[in-house]
C-alpha positions as CSV (number, residue, x, y, z in Angstrom):
1,X,10.9,15.4,-1.5
2,X,14.0,12.4,-2.3
3,X,11.5,10.8,-4.2
4,X,11.0,13.7,-6.5
5,X,14.5,14.7,-6.6
6,X,15.6,11.1,-7.7
7,X,13.3,11.1,-10.8
8,X,15.2,14.3,-12.1
9,X,18.7,12.3,-13.1
10,X,19.5,13.2,-16.3
11,X,20.4,10.3,-19.0
12,X,24.3,11.6,-18.2
13,X,24.0,11.0,-14.6
14,X,22.8,7.3,-15.4
15,X,25.0,6.4,-18.1
16,X,28.0,7.4,-16.3
17,X,27.2,5.2,-13.5
18,X,26.4,2.2,-15.8
19,X,30.2,2.7,-17.3
20,X,32.2,2.5,-13.9
21,X,29.8,-0.5,-13.3
22,X,32.3,-3.4,-12.6
23,X,32.0,-7.0,-14.0
24,X,30.1,-9.4,-11.6
25,X,27.2,-7.1,-10.7
26,X,25.2,-6.3,-13.9
27,X,21.6,-6.2,-13.5
28,X,19.5,-8.8,-14.4
29,X,17.2,-8.2,-17.6
30,X,14.6,-6.2,-16.9
31,X,11.1,-8.9,-18.4
32,X,7.9,-8.1,-17.2
33,X,5.7,-11.1,-19.4
34,X,3.2,-11.3,-16.6
35,X,1.5,-9.9,-14.1
36,X,3.8,-12.0,-11.6
37,X,6.9,-10.3,-13.0
38,X,5.5,-7.0,-13.2
39,X,4.9,-7.1,-9.2
40,X,8.1,-9.1,-8.4
41,X,10.1,-6.0,-10.2
42,X,7.5,-3.6,-8.5
43,X,8.7,-4.8,-4.8
44,X,12.6,-5.2,-6.1
45,X,12.2,-1.1,-6.7
46,X,9.9,-0.5,-4.0
47,X,11.5,-2.5,-1.1
48,X,15.0,-1.0,-2.4
49,X,13.1,3.6,-2.5
50,X,11.3,2.7,0.8
51,X,14.2,1.4,3.1
52,X,17.3,-0.4,1.4
53,X,18.9,2.8,-0.1
54,X,18.5,4.1,3.1
55,X,20.2,1.3,5.2
56,X,22.7,1.4,3.0
57,X,23.6,5.0,3.2
58,X,23.6,4.5,6.9
59,X,25.9,1.6,6.6
60,X,28.6,3.5,4.8
61,X,28.1,1.4,1.5
62,X,27.1,4.0,-0.6
63,X,27.4,8.1,0.3
64,X,24.1,9.9,-0.1
65,X,23.7,12.3,-3.0
66,X,19.9,13.4,-1.8
67,X,21.3,16.5,-0.1
68,X,23.3,17.8,-3.1
69,X,20.3,17.1,-5.3
70,X,17.8,19.0,-2.7
71,X,20.3,21.8,-2.5
72,X,20.5,22.3,-6.3
73,X,16.8,21.7,-6.9
74,X,16.2,24.8,-4.1
75,X,18.7,26.7,-6.2
76,X,17.4,25.9,-9.0
77,X,13.4,26.4,-8.4
78,X,14.3,30.3,-8.6
79,X,16.6,30.2,-11.3
80,X,16.2,31.3,-15.0
81,X,16.7,28.7,-17.8
82,X,19.8,29.7,-18.6
83,X,20.9,29.5,-14.5
84,X,19.1,26.4,-14.4
85,X,21.0,24.3,-17.6
86,X,24.1,25.8,-15.5
87,X,23.2,24.3,-11.9
88,X,21.7,20.9,-13.6
89,X,25.2,20.1,-15.1
90,X,26.7,21.1,-11.9
91,X,24.4,18.4,-9.8
92,X,24.6,16.2,-12.5
93,X,28.6,16.1,-12.1
94,X,28.8,16.1,-8.7
95,X,26.2,13.1,-8.5
96,X,28.3,11.2,-10.7
97,X,31.3,11.9,-9.0
98,X,29.8,10.2,-5.8
99,X,28.7,7.5,-8.0
100,X,31.6,6.5,-9.2
101,X,32.7,6.6,-5.3
102,X,30.0,3.9,-5.1
103,X,30.4,1.9,-7.4
104,X,32.4,-0.7,-5.8
105,X,31.4,-1.1,-2.6
106,X,27.7,-0.9,-4.5
107,X,29.1,-3.9,-6.8
108,X,30.4,-6.1,-4.4
109,X,27.2,-5.5,-2.4
110,X,25.5,-6.8,-5.0
111,X,27.8,-9.3,-5.6
112,X,26.8,-10.4,-1.9
113,X,23.0,-9.7,-2.6
114,X,22.8,-12.3,-5.7
115,X,24.6,-14.9,-4.2
116,X,22.6,-15.2,-1.0
117,X,19.6,-15.1,-3.7
118,X,20.6,-18.5,-4.9
119,X,22.0,-16.8,-8.5
120,X,25.3,-17.5,-10.2
121,X,27.3,-14.4,-9.4
122,X,29.1,-14.5,-6.5
123,X,32.7,-4.5,4.3
124,X,29.8,-4.3,0.9
125,X,29.9,-7.6,0.1
126,X,28.7,-8.5,3.6
127,X,26.1,-6.4,3.6
128,X,24.7,-7.7,0.3
129,X,25.2,-11.2,1.7
130,X,23.5,-10.3,4.9
131,X,20.4,-8.8,3.0
132,X,20.1,-11.2,0.4
133,X,19.6,-13.8,3.4
134,X,17.4,-11.7,4.5
135,X,15.3,-11.1,1.1
136,X,15.9,-14.8,0.0
137,X,14.7,-16.4,3.6
138,X,12.4,-14.0,5.0
139,X,11.0,-11.3,2.9
140,X,10.8,-13.0,-0.3
141,X,8.9,-16.1,1.1
142,X,6.8,-13.8,3.1
143,X,5.7,-11.7,0.1
144,X,5.0,-14.9,-2.2
145,X,2.9,-16.5,0.4
146,X,0.9,-13.1,0.8
147,X,0.5,-13.0,-3.0
148,X,-0.1,-16.4,-3.4
149,X,-0.8,-17.9,-0.1
150,X,-0.7,-21.9,-0.2
151,X,-1.3,-22.3,-4.1
152,X,2.5,-23.9,-4.9
153,X,2.3,-23.9,-8.3
154,X,3.2,-20.0,-7.8
155,X,6.0,-18.1,-7.0
156,X,7.6,-14.5,-7.2
157,X,10.2,-14.0,-10.0
158,X,13.5,-13.5,-8.1
159,X,14.9,-12.7,-10.9
160,X,12.6,-9.8,-11.4
161,X,13.0,-8.8,-8.0
162,X,16.5,-8.7,-8.5
163,X,16.2,-6.8,-11.8
164,X,14.0,-3.7,-9.3
165,X,16.5,-3.7,-6.7
166,X,19.7,-3.0,-9.1
167,X,18.4,-0.8,-11.4
168,X,16.6,0.8,-8.2
169,X,20.3,1.3,-6.7
170,X,22.4,1.5,-9.8
171,X,19.4,5.2,-10.4
172,X,19.1,3.2,-13.9
173,X,16.0,4.1,-15.7
174,X,13.0,1.7,-14.5
175,X,10.7,-0.2,-16.2
176,X,8.2,0.5,-13.9
177,X,8.6,3.9,-11.8
178,X,8.9,3.6,-7.9
179,X,5.8,5.5,-7.7
180,X,3.9,2.9,-10.2
181,X,5.8,0.3,-8.3
182,X,5.0,1.2,-4.9
183,X,1.6,1.5,-5.9
184,X,1.3,-1.5,-7.4
185,X,2.5,-3.5,-4.0
186,X,0.3,-1.6,-2.2
187,X,-2.5,-2.8,-4.7
188,X,-1.2,-6.5,-4.3
189,X,-0.8,-6.7,-0.7
190,X,-4.8,-5.0,-0.5
191,X,-6.0,-7.5,-2.6
192,X,-4.5,-10.5,-1.7
193,X,-5.2,-9.8,1.8
194,X,-8.9,-9.6,0.7
195,X,-8.6,-12.9,-0.9
196,X,-7.5,-14.2,2.6
197,X,-10.1,-12.7,4.2
198,X,-12.5,-14.7,1.6
199,X,-10.7,-17.9,2.2
200,X,-10.7,-17.3,6.0
201,X,-14.4,-17.0,6.2
202,X,-15.0,-20.0,3.8
203,X,-12.9,-22.3,6.0
204,X,-15.2,-20.6,9.2
205,X,-18.5,-21.3,6.8
206,X,-17.2,-24.6,7.0
207,X,-16.7,-25.0,10.9
208,X,-20.0,-23.2,11.8
209,X,-22.3,-24.9,8.9
210,X,-24.2,-26.7,11.5
211,X,-25.5,-23.6,13.2
212,X,-25.3,-21.5,9.6
213,X,-28.0,-24.2,8.4
214,X,-30.1,-23.6,12.0
215,X,-30.0,-20.3,10.9
216,X,-31.7,-20.5,7.4
217,X,-33.9,-22.7,8.7
218,X,-35.0,-20.4,11.4
219,X,-35.1,-17.5,8.8
220,X,-37.0,-19.5,6.7
221,X,-39.8,-20.4,9.0
222,X,-39.9,-17.0,10.4
223,X,-40.3,-15.3,7.4
224,X,-43.4,-17.3,6.0
225,X,-45.0,-16.3,9.5
226,X,-48.2,-13.8,8.8
227,X,-47.0,-10.2,9.8
228,X,-43.8,-10.3,9.0
229,X,-42.3,-8.9,5.8
230,X,-38.9,-9.7,4.3
231,X,-37.2,-7.6,2.1
232,X,-34.8,-7.8,-1.0
233,X,-31.3,-8.2,1.7
234,X,-32.8,-11.0,4.0
235,X,-33.3,-8.6,6.6
236,X,-37.0,-9.3,8.8
237,X,-39.7,-7.7,10.5
238,X,-42.5,-7.2,12.2
239,X,-44.4,-4.2,13.4
240,X,-45.0,-4.5,16.9
241,X,-46.6,-0.9,17.2
242,X,-46.6,2.0,14.1
243,X,-45.3,5.3,14.6
244,X,-46.3,8.4,12.8
245,X,-43.2,10.5,13.2
246,X,-40.6,11.5,10.7
247,X,-38.3,8.5,9.4
248,X,-34.5,8.9,10.1
249,X,-31.8,9.3,7.5
250,X,-28.3,8.2,7.0
251,X,-27.1,11.6,8.9
252,X,-29.3,11.6,11.7
253,X,-28.5,10.3,15.3
254,X,-31.2,8.8,16.8
255,X,-33.0,7.4,20.4
256,X,-33.7,3.9,20.6
257,X,-34.6,1.5,23.3
258,X,-34.0,-2.4,22.3
259,X,-33.5,-5.7,23.6
260,X,-31.2,-7.9,21.8
261,X,-31.6,-12.2,21.5
262,X,-30.1,-14.8,20.0
263,X,-32.4,-17.1,17.8
264,X,-32.5,-19.4,21.2
265,X,-33.9,-16.6,23.1
266,X,-30.2,-16.2,25.1
267,X,-30.1,-11.9,25.6
268,X,-27.2,-10.7,24.8
269,X,-28.1,-6.8,25.0
270,X,-30.7,-4.6,26.5
271,X,-31.2,-1.1,26.7
272,X,-34.1,-1.8,28.2
273,X,-32.9,-4.3,31.5
274,X,-30.5,-1.3,31.7
275,X,-33.0,1.4,31.6
276,X,-31.4,3.5,29.9
277,X,-31.9,4.6,26.1
278,X,-29.1,4.9,23.4
279,X,-28.3,7.3,21.6
280,X,-26.0,6.7,18.1
281,X,-26.0,7.8,14.0
282,X,-28.3,5.5,11.9
283,X,-24.6,4.2,10.1
284,X,-23.0,3.6,13.4
285,X,-24.8,0.0,13.9
286,X,-24.9,-3.1,12.1
287,X,-26.2,-2.7,8.7
288,X,-29.4,-4.7,9.3
289,X,-30.3,-1.9,12.1
290,X,-29.5,1.1,9.6
291,X,-31.7,-0.6,7.1
292,X,-34.2,-1.0,9.1
293,X,-33.9,2.5,11.1
294,X,-34.2,3.9,7.7
295,X,-37.8,2.9,7.4
296,X,-39.3,3.1,11.4
297,X,-40.9,6.4,11.8
298,X,-40.3,7.9,15.2
299,X,-42.7,6.1,18.0
300,X,-42.6,3.1,16.2
301,X,-41.5,-0.2,17.9
302,X,-40.6,-3.1,15.4
303,X,-39.2,-6.4,15.8
304,X,-35.7,-7.2,13.8
305,X,-35.0,-10.6,12.4
306,X,-31.5,-10.1,11.4
307,X,-29.4,-12.6,9.4
308,X,-25.5,-12.8,10.0
309,X,-24.3,-11.1,7.0
310,X,-26.3,-7.9,8.0
311,X,-25.6,-8.6,11.6
312,X,-21.7,-9.4,12.6
313,X,-21.0,-11.9,10.1
314,X,-18.1,-14.1,10.9
315,X,-16.4,-12.1,13.7
316,X,-16.9,-13.7,17.1
317,X,-18.5,-11.4,19.8
318,X,-18.6,-13.7,23.0
319,X,-22.1,-14.8,23.3
320,X,-22.7,-14.0,19.9
321,X,-20.6,-16.7,17.8
322,X,-20.0,-16.8,14.4
323,X,-22.3,-16.6,12.1
324,X,-25.2,-15.8,14.2
325,X,-28.7,-14.5,13.5
326,X,-30.1,-11.9,15.9
327,X,-33.6,-10.6,16.7
328,X,-33.8,-7.4,18.1
329,X,-37.2,-5.9,19.6
330,X,-36.3,-2.0,18.7
331,X,-38.7,1.2,19.6
332,X,-37.4,4.3,18.0
333,X,-37.9,7.3,20.7
334,X,-36.7,10.5,18.6
335,X,-34.3,11.8,15.7
336,X,-31.9,13.7,17.8
337,X,-30.8,17.6,16.9
């Protein structure tokens, strides 16, 4: 509820807070010239909205206005237009009164925050200094590393982080809304995580290049054998016994017997050896299995040669090392209802 209510502040309330701001705690100028500036500003807004305000209220630096806002929002929800206007003015006046009380302590906090983050600006001050140290020494480096990894040529814009923080603390009009800021930071984090996974996989490939080369050579040689079919995905199979039943779909569950080995013949799993078939959803297995099962009529027995990217990829699964190609004898016994 608080996120919605904060967006209802009128221009009057915002201007009143700006007028009572003391010198030495001004908001850095917002300048979203590029994507780094934008995500830096968004980070400041998001971190403030997602915890800093609550911390300052719990620490006694700020008096909360959320209770007043919530109460008036409930009352305005059932009021007519005339009553809403009166209630809005009452709410603005009460919020403005608390903002005036908050302003001196907030400005001291911002002084400590900006000093600790290395800007020119030099209890509330102690809290600002403490939080600023955390931002400067822990949170910003972590955010910077998350976004840019080991690229020393790129850096989060501290001025824009501060602009986002202070604008949010002062309830000023934001260049990027809280909802947009939270989404932007989340998207940036997801993108950075995906890029990091790609980098890590490339590093792993370099470490396992010999086994990858051996697997590629095996698949190339195997694909040239009579009776072996190679699909566009790279999956290879040969039919040991042809079935004449229906073929499974993505939504089906199947009962199978299987025997799995590495390309050197090492057995890593076998329902045949256990003497008990396995039942599972067609899409609940590795991609190579899913692709093959949807091509196999019930009653079939195929030998699958699965490249690592359709198996477990870069994952280390004990006997199955990263980038391992796998061989399975698969007998499709039935489609389960």
